[in-house]
MIKEZA-567875 format. One record per residue (C-alpha): residue in three letters; x, y, z. Coordinates in Angstrom, 2 decimals, m for minus. Example, Ala and Ser with C-alpha at 12.3 -4.5 7.8 and 13.67 -1.06 7.14 Angstrom:
+---------+---------+---------+---------+
| residuo |       u |       v |       w |
+---------+---------+---------+---------+
|     ALA |   12.30 |   m4.50 |    7.80 |
|     SER |   13.67 |   m1.06 |    7.14 |
+---------+---------+---------+---------+
***
This chain:
+---------+---------+---------+---------+
| residuo |       u |       v |       w |
+---------+---------+---------+---------+
|     MET |    5.02 |  m20.07 |  m29.28 |
|     SER |    1.92 |  m20.26 |  m27.05 |
|     ARG |    1.39 |  m17.45 |  m24.62 |
|     LYS |    2.42 |  m17.88 |  m20.98 |
|     THR |   m0.40 |  m17.78 |  m18.45 |
|     VAL |    0.34 |  m15.53 |  m15.49 |
|     VAL |   m2.03 |  m15.17 |  m12.52 |
|     CYS |   m1.84 |  m11.87 |  m10.63 |
|     VAL |   m3.29 |  m12.27 |   m7.14 |
|     VAL |   m4.83 |   m9.37 |   m5.18 |
|     GLY |   m6.76 |   m9.38 |   m1.94 |
|     THR |   m6.82 |   m5.84 |   m0.57 |
|     ARG |   m7.20 |   m2.37 |   m2.01 |
|     PRO |   m3.49 |   m1.46 |   m1.68 |
|     GLU |   m2.57 |   m4.72 |   m3.42 |
|     ALA |   m4.98 |   m3.97 |   m6.24 |
|     ILE |   m3.57 |   m0.46 |   m6.70 |
|     LYS |    0.02 |   m1.70 |   m6.74 |
|     MET |   m0.60 |   m4.79 |   m8.88 |
|     ALA |   m2.80 |   m3.04 |  m11.46 |
|     PRO |    0.11 |   m1.43 |  m13.36 |
|     VAL |    1.76 |   m4.87 |  m13.55 |
|     VAL |   m1.40 |   m6.35 |  m15.05 |
|     LEU |   m1.52 |   m3.54 |  m17.62 |
|     ALA |    2.19 |   m3.93 |  m18.47 |
|     LEU |    1.86 |   m7.69 |  m18.95 |
|     ARG |   m1.27 |   m7.29 |  m21.06 |
|     SER |    0.45 |   m4.74 |  m23.28 |
|     GLN |    2.64 |   m7.58 |  m24.51 |
|     ASN |    1.01 |  m10.32 |  m26.55 |
|     TYR |    3.41 |  m12.74 |  m24.90 |
|     PHE |    1.27 |  m13.22 |  m21.76 |
|     ASP |   m2.24 |  m14.43 |  m21.02 |
|     VAL |   m2.96 |  m12.56 |  m17.78 |
|     LYS |   m5.55 |  m13.68 |  m15.24 |
|     VAL |   m6.50 |  m11.68 |  m12.15 |
|     LEU |   m7.44 |  m13.65 |   m9.06 |
|     ALA |   m9.11 |  m11.58 |   m6.34 |
|     THR |   m9.41 |  m13.22 |   m2.95 |
|     GLY |  m11.78 |  m10.58 |   m1.59 |
|     GLN |   m9.83 |  m10.14 |    1.67 |
|     HIS |  m11.20 |   m6.62 |    1.25 |
|     SER |  m14.35 |   m6.61 |   m0.85 |
|     THR |  m15.86 |   m3.36 |   m2.17 |
|     MET |  m12.62 |   m1.37 |   m1.86 |
|     LEU |  m10.78 |   m3.99 |   m3.92 |
|     ASP |  m13.27 |   m3.84 |   m6.80 |
|     GLN |  m13.22 |   m0.02 |   m6.82 |
|     ALA |   m9.44 |    0.06 |   m7.06 |
|     LEU |   m9.34 |   m2.38 |   m9.97 |
|     ALA |  m12.11 |   m0.49 |  m11.79 |
|     HIS |  m10.03 |    2.70 |  m11.75 |
|     PHE |   m7.47 |    0.91 |  m13.91 |
|     LYS |  m10.22 |   m0.66 |  m16.08 |
|     ILE |   m9.41 |   m4.12 |  m14.74 |
|     THR |  m11.95 |   m6.76 |  m13.77 |
|     ALA |  m11.02 |   m9.84 |  m11.76 |
|     ASP |  m11.36 |  m13.12 |  m13.64 |
|     VAL |  m12.44 |  m14.80 |  m10.42 |
|     ASN |  m13.19 |  m13.54 |   m6.92 |
|     LEU |  m13.06 |  m15.91 |   m3.94 |
|     HIS |  m15.20 |  m13.54 |   m1.80 |
|     ILE |  m13.60 |  m14.75 |    1.42 |
|     MET |  m14.34 |  m11.61 |    3.46 |
|     LYS |  m16.58 |  m11.95 |    6.49 |
|     GLU |  m17.24 |   m9.78 |    9.52 |
|     LYS |  m14.47 |   m9.82 |   12.15 |
|     GLN |  m12.48 |  m12.29 |   10.06 |
|     SER |   m9.54 |  m13.98 |   11.76 |
|     LEU |   m6.09 |  m14.58 |   10.34 |
|     ASP |   m6.86 |  m18.31 |   10.45 |
|     HIS |   m9.94 |  m17.79 |    8.27 |
|     ILE |   m8.12 |  m15.62 |    5.73 |
|     THR |   m5.14 |  m17.97 |    5.48 |
|     SER |   m7.10 |  m21.19 |    5.11 |
|     SER |   m9.67 |  m19.72 |    2.73 |
|     VAL |   m7.06 |  m18.20 |    0.42 |
|     LEU |   m4.87 |  m21.31 |    0.51 |
|     THR |   m7.77 |  m23.54 |   m0.48 |
|     GLY |   m9.46 |  m21.19 |   m2.96 |
|     ALA |   m6.30 |  m20.08 |   m4.74 |
|     GLY |   m5.07 |  m23.67 |   m4.89 |
|     GLU |   m8.27 |  m24.82 |   m6.56 |
|     TYR |   m8.00 |  m22.03 |   m9.14 |
|     PHE |   m4.36 |  m22.86 |   m9.87 |
|     ASP |   m5.32 |  m26.52 |  m10.35 |
|     LYS |   m8.01 |  m25.47 |  m12.79 |
|     ILE |   m5.99 |  m23.22 |  m15.12 |
|     LYS |   m2.45 |  m24.52 |  m14.47 |
|     PRO |   m0.62 |  m21.18 |  m14.83 |
|     ASP |    3.00 |  m20.83 |  m15.86 |
|     ALA |    3.62 |  m18.24 |  m13.14 |
|     ILE |    1.94 |  m16.51 |  m10.22 |
|     LEU |    2.54 |  m12.94 |   m9.07 |
|     VAL |    1.74 |  m11.82 |   m5.54 |
|     HIS |    2.22 |   m8.42 |   m4.00 |
|     GLY |    3.51 |   m7.09 |   m0.72 |
|     ASP |    2.78 |   m8.44 |    2.72 |
|     THR |   m0.85 |   m9.39 |    3.30 |
|     THR |   m2.15 |  m12.78 |    4.38 |
|     THR |   m3.47 |  m13.15 |    0.81 |
|     THR |    0.12 |  m12.68 |   m0.40 |
|     PHE |    1.62 |  m15.45 |    1.72 |
|     ALA |   m1.25 |  m17.94 |    1.44 |
|     SER |   m1.49 |  m17.68 |   m2.36 |
|     ALA |    2.30 |  m17.90 |   m2.70 |
|     LEU |    2.23 |  m21.02 |   m0.54 |
|     ALA |   m0.50 |  m22.52 |   m2.74 |
|     GLY |    1.68 |  m21.91 |   m5.78 |
|     PHE |    4.77 |  m23.31 |   m4.09 |
|     GLY |    2.87 |  m26.48 |   m3.19 |
|     ARG |    2.21 |  m27.00 |   m6.89 |
|     LYS |    5.77 |  m26.14 |   m7.99 |
|     ILE |    4.48 |  m23.13 |   m9.93 |
|     PRO |    7.04 |  m20.28 |  m10.08 |
|     VAL |    5.97 |  m17.36 |   m7.89 |
|     GLY |    7.08 |  m13.76 |   m8.32 |
|     HIS |    6.95 |  m11.44 |   m5.29 |
|     VAL |    6.31 |   m7.82 |   m6.23 |
|     GLU |    7.65 |   m5.47 |   m3.51 |
|     ALA |   10.02 |   m8.10 |   m2.10 |
|     GLY |   12.65 |   m7.49 |    0.56 |
|     LEU |   10.98 |   m4.92 |    2.80 |
|     ARG |   11.90 |   m5.43 |    6.45 |
|     SER |   11.14 |   m3.69 |    9.72 |
|     GLY |   13.32 |   m6.11 |   11.68 |
|     ASN |   10.51 |   m6.86 |   14.14 |
|     MET |    8.22 |   m9.82 |   13.45 |
|     TYR |    5.38 |   m8.12 |   15.33 |
|     LEU |    5.70 |   m4.66 |   13.73 |
|     PRO |    3.77 |   m4.60 |   11.54 |
|     PHE |    1.75 |   m7.68 |   12.47 |
|     PRO |    1.24 |  m10.03 |   10.67 |
|     GLU |    2.72 |   m8.29 |    7.62 |
|     GLU |    6.40 |   m8.61 |    8.57 |
|     MET |    6.14 |  m12.39 |    8.88 |
|     ASN |    4.04 |  m12.63 |    5.71 |
|     ARG |    6.68 |  m10.94 |    3.57 |
|     VAL |    9.60 |  m12.85 |    5.13 |
|     LEU |    7.91 |  m16.20 |    4.50 |
|     THR |    6.81 |  m15.18 |    1.00 |
|     ASP |   10.36 |  m14.25 |    0.04 |
|     ARG |   11.58 |  m17.68 |    1.11 |
|     ILE |    9.35 |  m19.53 |   m1.39 |
|     THR |    9.44 |  m17.28 |   m4.45 |
|     THR |   11.32 |  m17.70 |   m7.72 |
|     TRP |   11.57 |  m13.99 |   m8.57 |
|     ALA |   12.04 |  m11.27 |   m5.96 |
|     PHE |   11.04 |   m7.91 |   m7.47 |
|     ALA |   12.68 |   m5.56 |   m4.98 |
|     PRO |   11.63 |   m1.90 |   m5.06 |
|     THR |   14.96 |   m0.49 |   m3.86 |
|     GLU |   18.63 |   m1.37 |   m3.47 |
|     LEU |   18.11 |   m1.55 |    0.30 |
|     ALA |   15.40 |   m4.17 |   m0.19 |
|     LYS |   17.85 |   m6.11 |   m2.36 |
|     GLU |   20.46 |   m5.93 |    0.39 |
|     ASN |   17.93 |   m7.35 |    2.86 |
|     LEU |   17.28 |  m10.29 |    0.57 |
|     LEU |   20.97 |  m10.98 |   m0.03 |
|     ARG |   21.62 |  m10.89 |    3.70 |
|     GLU |   18.98 |  m13.58 |    4.17 |
|     GLY |   20.49 |  m15.83 |    1.53 |
|     THR |   18.40 |  m15.06 |   m1.54 |
|     SER |   20.40 |  m15.74 |   m4.71 |
|     GLU |   21.31 |  m12.52 |   m6.51 |
|     ASP |   20.11 |  m13.86 |   m9.87 |
|     MET |   16.62 |  m14.15 |   m8.40 |
|     ILE |   16.48 |  m10.47 |   m7.45 |
|     HIS |   15.37 |   m7.68 |   m9.80 |
|     VAL |   15.44 |   m4.07 |   m8.51 |
|     THR |   12.51 |   m2.38 |  m10.25 |
|     GLY |   11.28 |    0.56 |   m8.20 |
|     ASN |    7.86 |    0.37 |   m6.57 |
|     THR |    4.76 |   m0.17 |   m8.68 |
|     VAL |    2.78 |    2.24 |   m6.49 |
|     ILE |    4.67 |    5.06 |   m8.22 |
|     ASP |    3.47 |    3.68 |  m11.58 |
|     ALA |   m0.08 |    3.72 |  m10.21 |
|     LEU |    0.35 |    7.23 |   m8.83 |
|     PHE |    1.62 |    8.66 |  m12.11 |
|     TYR |   m1.20 |    6.90 |  m14.02 |
|     THR |   m3.73 |    8.45 |  m11.66 |
|     VAL |   m2.28 |   11.96 |  m11.61 |
|     LYS |   m2.49 |   12.03 |  m15.42 |
|     SER |   m6.12 |   10.94 |  m15.41 |
|     LYS |   m7.43 |   12.90 |  m12.42 |
|     SER |   m7.28 |   16.57 |  m11.48 |
|     LYS |  m10.40 |   17.13 |   m9.35 |
|     ASN |  m12.12 |   15.18 |   m6.60 |
|     SER |  m15.52 |   13.58 |   m7.25 |
|     CYS |  m16.38 |   12.53 |   m3.69 |
|     SER |  m19.44 |   14.05 |   m2.04 |
|     GLU |  m17.72 |   14.05 |    1.35 |
|     LEU |  m14.76 |   16.02 |   m0.02 |
|     SER |  m17.13 |   18.55 |   m1.56 |
|     ARG |  m17.90 |   19.72 |    2.00 |
|     LEU |  m14.41 |   21.21 |    2.17 |
|     PRO |  m14.51 |   24.97 |    1.58 |
|     GLU |  m12.46 |   25.99 |   m1.42 |
|     ASP |   m8.80 |   26.50 |   m0.48 |
|     ALA |   m9.44 |   25.35 |    3.11 |
|     PRO |   m6.21 |   24.18 |    4.77 |
|     PHE |   m6.57 |   20.51 |    5.69 |
|     LEU |   m4.60 |   17.50 |    6.89 |
|     LEU |   m5.14 |   14.00 |    5.51 |
|     VAL |   m5.18 |   11.30 |    8.20 |
|     THR |   m5.25 |    7.49 |    7.91 |
|     ALA |   m4.64 |    4.84 |   10.58 |
|     HIS |   m5.54 |    1.17 |   10.40 |
|     ARG |   m2.76 |   m1.19 |   11.48 |
|     ARG |   m3.46 |   m3.90 |   14.05 |
|     GLU |   m0.70 |   m2.64 |   16.33 |
|     SER |   m2.36 |    0.80 |   16.30 |
|     LEU |   m5.64 |   m0.50 |   17.73 |
|     GLY |   m6.57 |    0.37 |   21.30 |
|     LYS |   m4.55 |    2.96 |   23.22 |
|     PRO |   m2.23 |    3.90 |   20.30 |
|     LEU |   m5.22 |    4.90 |   18.16 |
|     GLU |   m6.77 |    6.71 |   21.14 |
|     ASP |   m3.54 |    8.71 |   21.44 |
|     ILE |   m3.48 |    9.47 |   17.71 |
|     CYS |   m7.01 |   10.85 |   17.95 |
|     SER |   m6.10 |   12.87 |   21.06 |
|     ALA |   m3.21 |   14.45 |   19.16 |
|     LEU |   m5.59 |   15.35 |   16.34 |
|     THR |   m7.97 |   17.10 |   18.74 |
|     MET |   m5.03 |   19.01 |   20.23 |
|     LEU |   m4.09 |   20.19 |   16.73 |
|     LEU |   m7.66 |   21.29 |   16.01 |
|     ASP |   m7.74 |   23.28 |   19.25 |
|     ALA |   m4.38 |   24.91 |   18.48 |
|     HIS |   m5.35 |   25.78 |   14.88 |
|     PRO |   m9.10 |   26.50 |   14.64 |
|     GLU |   m8.79 |   27.27 |   10.90 |
|     LEU |   m7.61 |   23.73 |   10.20 |
|     TRP |   m9.74 |   21.00 |    8.59 |
|     MET |   m9.07 |   17.28 |    8.60 |
|     VAL |  m10.03 |   14.59 |    6.10 |
|     VAL |  m10.10 |   11.20 |    7.83 |
|     PRO |  m11.01 |    8.25 |    5.58 |
|     MET |  m11.87 |    5.50 |    8.07 |
|     HIS |  m10.79 |    1.91 |    7.55 |
|     LYS |  m13.64 |   m0.62 |    7.45 |
|     ASN |  m12.45 |   m2.22 |   10.69 |
|     PRO |  m15.22 |   m1.50 |   13.26 |
|     LEU |  m12.64 |   m0.99 |   16.03 |
|     VAL |  m10.97 |    1.77 |   14.03 |
|     ARG |  m14.28 |    3.47 |   13.27 |
|     GLU |  m15.53 |    3.29 |   16.84 |
|     THR |  m12.42 |    5.01 |   18.22 |
|     MET |  m12.29 |    7.70 |   15.54 |
|     ARG |  m15.96 |    8.53 |   15.91 |
|     LYS |  m15.68 |    8.73 |   19.69 |
|     HIS |  m12.97 |   11.40 |   19.47 |
|     LEU |  m13.71 |   13.24 |   16.23 |
|     GLU |  m17.36 |   12.90 |   15.24 |
|     THR |  m18.48 |   16.08 |   16.98 |
|     ARG |  m15.75 |   18.21 |   15.39 |
|     GLU |  m17.26 |   20.46 |   12.74 |
|     LYS |  m14.12 |   20.63 |   10.61 |
|     VAL |  m13.35 |   16.91 |   10.60 |
|     LEU |  m14.64 |   14.93 |    7.63 |
|     LEU |  m14.97 |   11.34 |    8.80 |
|     CYS |  m15.73 |    9.33 |    5.68 |
|     ASP |  m15.48 |    5.89 |    4.11 |
|     PRO |  m12.20 |    4.98 |    2.38 |
|     LEU |  m11.80 |    7.21 |   m0.66 |
|     ASP |  m11.60 |    5.86 |   m4.17 |
|     TYR |   m7.95 |    5.86 |   m5.18 |
|     PRO |   m8.23 |    8.86 |   m7.55 |
|     ASP |   m9.87 |   10.92 |   m4.80 |
|     PHE |   m7.24 |    9.79 |   m2.31 |
|     VAL |   m4.49 |   10.95 |   m4.68 |
|     TRP |   m6.28 |   14.28 |   m4.99 |
|     ALA |   m6.48 |   14.56 |   m1.19 |
|     MET |   m2.77 |   13.77 |   m0.79 |
|     ASN |   m1.87 |   16.45 |   m3.31 |
|     ALA |   m4.21 |   19.09 |   m1.89 |
|     SER |   m3.46 |   18.55 |    1.82 |
|     LYS |   m0.94 |   20.59 |    3.79 |
|     PHE |    0.60 |   17.32 |    4.92 |
|     ILE |   m0.37 |   13.75 |    5.81 |
|     LEU |   m0.47 |   11.70 |    9.01 |
|     SER |   m0.55 |    7.97 |    8.30 |
|     ASP |    0.55 |    4.48 |    9.33 |
|     SER |    0.26 |    3.25 |    5.73 |
|     GLY |    3.28 |    1.88 |    3.89 |
|     GLY |    2.06 |    2.89 |    0.45 |
|     VAL |    1.40 |    6.45 |    1.58 |
|     GLN |    5.04 |    6.78 |    2.65 |
|     GLU |    6.08 |    5.98 |   m0.93 |
|     GLU |    3.42 |    8.09 |   m2.63 |
|     ALA |    4.07 |   11.10 |   m0.41 |
|     SER |    7.77 |   11.04 |   m1.29 |
|     ALA |    6.92 |   10.94 |   m5.00 |
|     ILE |    4.68 |   14.02 |   m4.76 |
|     LYS |    7.02 |   15.75 |   m2.24 |
|     LYS |    4.36 |   15.89 |    0.45 |
|     PRO |    5.40 |   15.66 |    4.13 |
|     VAL |    4.00 |   12.62 |    5.94 |
|     LEU |    4.16 |   12.01 |    9.68 |
|     ILE |    4.54 |    8.24 |    9.97 |
|     LEU |    2.37 |    7.00 |   12.85 |
|     ARG |    4.54 |    3.99 |   13.64 |
|     ASP |    7.52 |    3.13 |   15.83 |
|     VAL |    9.46 |    1.45 |   12.98 |
|     THR |    9.19 |    1.46 |    9.20 |
|     GLU |   10.26 |   m1.09 |    6.61 |
|     ARG |   10.67 |    1.83 |    4.22 |
|     PRO |   13.60 |    3.71 |    5.77 |
|     GLU |   14.19 |    5.37 |    2.38 |
|     ALA |   11.04 |    7.41 |    3.04 |
|     VAL |   12.70 |    8.92 |    6.11 |
|     GLU |   16.29 |    9.15 |    4.82 |
|     LYS |   15.64 |   10.36 |    1.27 |
|     GLY |   11.93 |   11.19 |    1.13 |
|     SER |    9.23 |   13.15 |    2.88 |
|     GLY |    8.64 |   10.86 |    5.86 |
|     ILE |    9.08 |   11.79 |    9.53 |
|     LEU |    8.83 |    8.84 |   11.94 |
|     VAL |    6.82 |   10.13 |   14.90 |
|     GLY |    5.64 |    6.95 |   16.59 |
|     LEU |    2.41 |    6.70 |   18.55 |
|     ASP |    3.01 |    9.15 |   21.41 |
|     LYS |    0.43 |   11.94 |   21.27 |
|     GLU |    2.84 |   14.65 |   22.41 |
|     LYS |    5.39 |   13.70 |   19.75 |
|     ILE |    2.72 |   13.56 |   17.05 |
|     PHE |    1.39 |   16.95 |   18.15 |
|     SER |    4.79 |   18.67 |   18.34 |
|     ASN |    5.91 |   17.41 |   14.93 |
|     ALA |    2.63 |   18.44 |   13.32 |
|     MET |    2.85 |   21.88 |   14.93 |
|     GLY |    6.36 |   22.21 |   13.56 |
|     LEU |    5.09 |   21.65 |   10.03 |
|     LEU |    2.11 |   23.96 |   10.50 |
|     GLU |    4.17 |   26.83 |   11.84 |
|     ASN |    7.46 |   26.50 |    9.96 |
|     LYS |    7.19 |   26.85 |    6.19 |
|     ASN |   10.94 |   26.47 |    5.84 |
|     LEU |   10.69 |   22.94 |    7.23 |
|     ILE |    8.23 |   21.95 |    4.49 |
|     THR |   10.52 |   23.50 |    1.88 |
|     GLU |   13.45 |   21.47 |    3.24 |
|     ILE |   11.40 |   18.28 |    2.94 |
|     GLU |   10.37 |   19.12 |   m0.62 |
|     ASN |   14.01 |   19.72 |   m1.59 |
|     LYS |   15.06 |   16.41 |   m0.01 |
|     CYS |   12.61 |   14.63 |   m2.32 |
|     ASN |   14.40 |   15.72 |   m5.50 |
|     PHE |   15.90 |   12.23 |   m5.55 |
|     GLN |   13.04 |    9.75 |   m5.73 |
|     PRO |   13.84 |    6.70 |   m3.59 |
|     PHE |   11.00 |    4.52 |   m4.87 |
|     GLY |   11.52 |    4.64 |   m8.61 |
|     ASP |   10.56 |    6.53 |  m11.74 |
|     GLY |    7.23 |    4.94 |  m12.63 |
|     THR |    8.58 |    2.13 |  m14.84 |
|     ALA |    8.63 |   m0.71 |  m12.28 |
|     SER |    5.82 |   m2.63 |  m13.97 |
|     ILE |    7.52 |   m2.56 |  m17.35 |
|     LYS |   10.72 |   m3.90 |  m15.75 |
|     ILE |    8.78 |   m6.75 |  m14.12 |
|     ALA |    7.11 |   m7.69 |  m17.41 |
|     GLU |   10.47 |   m7.65 |  m19.21 |
|     ALA |   12.10 |   m9.79 |  m16.51 |
|     LEU |    9.36 |  m12.42 |  m16.77 |
|     LYS |    9.53 |  m12.49 |  m20.55 |
|     GLY |   13.31 |  m12.81 |  m20.44 |
|     TYR |   13.03 |  m15.74 |  m18.06 |
|     PHE |   10.54 |  m17.66 |  m20.18 |
|     GLU |   12.47 |  m17.01 |  m23.38 |
|     LYS |   15.48 |  m18.73 |  m21.78 |
|     HIS |   13.56 |  m21.65 |  m20.28 |
+---------+---------+---------+---------+
***
């Protein structure tokens, strides 16, 4: 029997990190001919993430441009991915998560009646504008996919409630845990020159913020809360990898650049980011993936958002939903800094891992193989 051609589409660094274990799992079986299509929605960061897993994209659309609009991303991915699908005529397409690359490439596959698998299907915040445009991207993607690879039972329940057939849904765990375990095994020290400025054993917080709904006053308030923490705890350091978005960088630099113990740096390579998560006292972030990773390593994370599509991180993991109010961010962070028992409680709560055991990618590969063997 000839091998089945599967195209794995990635556009951003988080997508690359979460899709990489799937690529490796599919390639470990001689049953699949796996192609990696990179849209280049993020450019350098995407290539770095793939390289960590020893993966090179078969084709890169290089769509990224300065101050790119959602219209540009959508139309460029739809056209470029469609042309690639026409060229190689794959048997299946896999997309990940909730980016504009995810929806546009899934739509290109749907238009050609190519089966599409959605990795990390079923996540819902319940608000189409939080996060924006990610919530709409994942809802629309789930409506046009053949296989919904849901990370949790709650994600499955969301899909069933919306009318997705149960035989289309596979609960696998989240592939980011696969990526995390892969990285922890291969990395024990940081190799970033910026991180080398941290004194040995210096207490530090890891901070990331990038979402569109955080831009403007919310991000100003986040930065104000960080300065309040630095004033309250002069011994504290902060590692702040800045998103490439110029609006994010401008705000963070305005508030934090003059602070001696704040390391404002470019986005860290994934292995260095994993090191920073592990070594930090706790994390402040609006990232979805970080909520999952932090729960896996039992690290408290203050979620800088008003809602989360990963409620398991709050109910069964290490997440604390603090919103975007500077006083609430400050008070919750102070609680963690000054109450060791609270951190211990969070660590104990994480004994049950809500996002899987690191075998999600294997389950996805097995589900695809099982499907093709029957059809």
